[in-house]
C-alpha positions as CSV (number, residue, x, y, z in Angstrom):
1,X,0.0,0.0,0.0
2,X,1.3,3.4,-0.9
3,X,1.1,6.5,1.2
4,X,-2.0,8.6,0.6
5,X,-1.5,11.9,-1.3
6,X,-2.6,15.0,0.5
7,X,-3.5,18.3,-1.1
8,X,-4.2,21.7,0.3
9,X,-7.9,20.8,0.0
10,X,-7.9,17.7,2.2
11,X,-4.8,18.3,4.5
12,X,-6.7,19.8,7.5
13,X,-9.4,17.2,7.3
14,X,-7.0,14.3,7.3
15,X,-4.7,15.6,10.1
16,X,-7.8,16.2,12.3
17,X,-9.2,12.7,11.7
18,X,-8.6,11.5,15.2
19,X,-5.9,9.0,14.1
20,X,-2.2,9.4,14.3
21,X,-1.2,11.0,10.9
22,X,2.4,10.9,9.6
23,X,2.9,13.5,6.8
24,X,6.0,13.5,4.5
25,X,6.5,17.0,3.0
26,X,8.5,16.5,-0.2
27,X,9.2,17.7,-3.7
28,X,10.1,16.0,-7.0
29,X,13.4,17.9,-7.3
30,X,14.6,16.9,-3.8
31,X,17.0,14.0,-4.0
32,X,16.8,13.2,-0.2
33,X,13.0,13.2,-0.6
34,X,13.3,10.7,-3.4
35,X,15.4,8.5,-1.1
36,X,12.7,8.7,1.6
37,X,9.8,8.0,-0.7
38,X,10.0,4.2,-0.8
39,X,10.5,4.1,3.0
40,X,7.3,6.2,3.5
41,X,5.4,3.8,1.2
42,X,6.7,0.8,3.2
43,X,5.6,2.5,6.4
44,X,2.1,2.9,4.9
45,X,1.8,-0.9,4.6
46,X,3.3,-1.6,8.0
47,X,1.1,0.9,9.8
48,X,-2.1,0.2,7.9
49,X,-5.0,0.3,10.4
50,X,-2.8,1.9,13.1
51,X,-1.9,5.2,11.6
52,X,-2.4,7.2,8.4
53,X,0.8,7.6,6.4
54,X,0.6,10.4,3.9
55,X,2.7,12.6,1.6
56,X,2.2,16.2,0.4
57,X,4.1,17.8,-2.4
58,X,5.3,21.3,-1.3
59,X,5.2,22.5,-4.9
60,X,1.4,21.9,-5.3
61,X,-0.9,25.0,-5.3
62,X,-1.9,26.1,-1.8
63,X,0.7,24.0,0.0
64,X,3.1,26.9,0.7
65,X,0.5,28.2,3.2
66,X,0.5,24.9,5.0
67,X,4.3,24.8,5.0
68,X,4.2,28.3,6.6
69,X,1.8,27.2,9.3
70,X,4.0,24.3,10.4
71,X,7.4,25.9,9.8
72,X,8.5,23.7,6.9
73,X,11.7,25.3,5.7
74,X,13.7,22.2,4.7
75,X,12.6,19.0,3.1
76,X,12.2,16.1,3.5
77,X,10.3,17.1,6.6
78,X,8.0,14.5,8.2
79,X,5.5,15.5,10.8
80,X,3.2,13.6,13.1
81,X,-0.2,14.9,14.0
82,X,-2.9,13.9,16.5
83,X,-6.2,15.7,16.3
84,X,-4.6,18.4,14.1
85,X,-1.8,19.1,16.6
86,X,1.8,18.4,15.7
87,X,3.2,15.7,18.1
88,X,6.5,14.7,16.4
89,X,8.9,15.7,13.7
90,X,11.7,14.1,11.6
91,X,13.9,16.2,9.3
92,X,16.1,14.9,6.5
93,X,16.8,11.6,5.0
94,X,17.0,9.2,7.9
95,X,17.0,5.4,8.4
96,X,13.6,3.7,8.4
97,X,14.0,2.7,12.1
98,X,14.4,6.4,13.1
99,X,11.0,7.2,11.6
100,X,9.4,4.1,13.1
101,X,10.7,5.0,16.5
102,X,9.0,8.4,16.3
103,X,5.7,6.9,15.0
104,X,5.7,4.1,17.7
105,X,6.3,6.6,20.4
106,X,3.1,8.4,19.5
107,X,0.8,5.4,18.8
């Protein structure tokens, strides 16, 4: 299962869903983002039913406002949300276990 794709239209609804939501802020031109992409998709399969694993392309229309709200200045930047509130953050290309530790701590 691949991570779900968020847009500016559905971002707030998804992060406020009541489930733990992991969001990967990425761009097509970002080489470290491309390294993290397959890892994020693997996490989507591993956490199916436990957490929502999602991606949002920072270059899509309206997403710059979301980046501003959450202080996204570098990518890849992965944030965890519970009920619309940020509860965790991972910046940069990191090993899968690093990301899993942050997710597991918030489940």
